[in-house]
C-alpha positions in Angstrom: -37.1 12.8 -38.5 -34.7 14.4 -36.0 -31.2 15.4 -36.8 -28.1 14.1 -35.1 -27.7 17.5 -33.4 -31.3 17.4 -32.1 -30.7 13.9 -30.7 -27.5 15.1 -28.9 -29.3 18.2 -27.4 -32.1 16.2 -25.9 -31.1 15.3 -22.3 -33.0 12.0 -22.3 -31.6 11.0 -25.6 -28.1 11.9 -24.5 -28.4 9.9 -21.3 -29.7 7.0 -23.5 -26.8 7.3 -25.9 -24.2 7.2 -23.1 -25.9 4.2 -21.5 -26.0 2.3 -24.7 -22.6 3.2 -26.1 -20.0 0.6 -25.4 -16.3 1.0 -26.0 -14.5 -1.9 -27.6 -11.3 -1.8 -25.5 -9.6 -4.5 -27.5 -10.0 -2.5 -30.7 -8.9 0.7 -29.0 -5.8 -1.0 -27.6 -4.9 -2.5 -31.0 -5.3 0.8 -32.7 -3.0 2.6 -30.2 -0.4 -0.2 -30.5 -0.6 0.1 -34.3 0.4 3.8 -34.1 3.3 3.2 -31.6 4.8 -0.2 -32.5 8.0 -0.4 -34.5 9.3 -3.0 -37.0 6.0 -4.9 -37.1 6.8 -6.1 -33.6 3.3 -6.2 -32.2 2.0 -9.6 -30.9 -1.1 -10.6 -29.0 -1.8 -13.8 -27.0 -4.8 -15.0 -25.0 -3.5 -16.3 -21.6 -5.1 -19.5 -20.2 -6.8 -17.4 -17.4 -8.6 -15.3 -20.0 -8.1 -11.8 -21.3 -5.5 -10.5 -23.7 -1.7 -9.8 -23.6 0.0 -7.6 -26.2 3.7 -7.0 -26.6 5.4 -4.5 -28.9 8.6 -2.6 -29.3 8.8 1.1 -28.8 12.2 2.7 -29.2 14.6 0.6 -27.0 12.0 -1.1 -24.8 9.4 -3.8 -25.0 6.0 -2.7 -23.8 3.3 -5.1 -22.5 -0.4 -4.4 -22.3 -2.7 -6.8 -20.4 -6.4 -6.6 -20.5 -8.0 -9.0 -18.0 -11.4 -8.9 -19.6 -14.0 -6.5 -21.0 -16.3 -5.7 -18.0 -16.1 -2.5 -16.0 -14.4 -4.5 -13.2 -11.6 -5.7 -15.4 -8.3 -3.9 -15.7 -5.8 -2.7 -18.2 -2.2 -2.8 -17.1 0.7 -1.4 -19.2 4.3 -2.0 -18.3 7.9 -2.0 -19.6 11.0 -3.3 -17.9 13.9 -0.8 -18.0 16.6 -2.1 -15.6 17.6 -5.5 -14.3 18.4 -5.7 -10.5 20.7 -5.9 -8.6 22.0 -2.6 -9.7 25.0 -0.4 -8.7 24.2 2.1 -5.9 20.7 0.9 -5.3 20.0 3.5 -2.6 20.7 6.3 -5.0 18.6 4.5 -7.7 15.7 4.1 -5.4 15.8 7.7 -4.3 16.0 8.9 -8.0 13.0 6.6 -8.9 10.9 7.9 -6.0 11.7 11.5 -7.0 10.8 10.8 -10.6 7.5 9.1 -9.4 6.6 12.3 -7.8 7.6 14.7 -10.5 7.5 13.1 -14.0 5.4 9.9 -14.4 1.9 11.3 -14.7 -0.5 8.3 -14.4 2.4 5.8 -14.5 5.0 4.9 -11.8 8.2 3.1 -11.4 8.1 -0.2 -9.5 10.0 -3.5 -9.1 8.6 -6.7 -10.6 10.7 -10.0 -10.7 14.0 -8.1 -10.0 13.4 -5.6 -12.7 12.7 -1.9 -12.5 9.5 -1.3 -14.6 7.4 1.6 -15.6 3.7 0.7 -15.1 0.2 1.9 -15.0 -3.0 0.0 -14.1 -6.7 1.1 -14.3 -10.1 -0.5 -14.2 -12.2 -0.3 -17.4 -15.1 1.5 -15.7 -15.6 4.8 -17.4 -12.3 4.5 -19.3 -12.4 6.4 -22.5 -10.4 5.6 -25.7 -8.3 8.7 -25.1 -7.4 7.5 -21.6 -6.4 4.1 -23.0 -4.2 5.8 -25.5 -2.7 8.1 -22.9 -1.8 5.2 -20.5 -0.1 3.2 -23.2 1.8 6.2 -24.6 2.9 7.5 -21.2 4.4 4.1 -20.1 6.1 3.5 -23.5 7.5 7.1 -23.6 8.7 7.2 -20.0 10.3 3.8 -20.3 12.0 4.6 -23.6 13.2 8.0 -22.4 14.8 6.6 -19.2 16.0 3.1 -19.8 19.4 3.8 -21.4 20.3 6.5 -18.9 19.4 4.4 -15.9 21.1 1.3 -17.3 24.2 3.4 -18.0 24.3 4.8 -14.4 23.0 1.9 -12.4 23.3 -1.2 -14.6 24.7 -4.6 -13.4 26.1 -4.3 -9.9 
């Protein structure tokens, strides 16, 4: 009988382990949301087109996580709206968001969706680890929560 350590040190066994190990992305996402969500705010739905859509409250923002499916070609998208447009001094706002995209958003970015400034990140599931899933969700939630009130105060409602 071989030990777990011996199995891991065998190159063939290690390759076999990697090939047969499968990450349950739904379970990983739900575990991450459980650690971040506040006030028992987490909800999940199954859109008509398939996949999953979660929503939860983190600080002063609502964060959404969409999983299009469970194959390597499917994607995880995380976003949170932080400012309704139109805004005051939009040229200054756009410049500030572009500068922040370059300096402080890591794997996330600021964008505009349905006349709202959002923080978002998207990634295919191919070779995506549980740690990367956690990082994507945490980065979007944290950047949105850290910036929404200041941006709303400076640029809100034109």
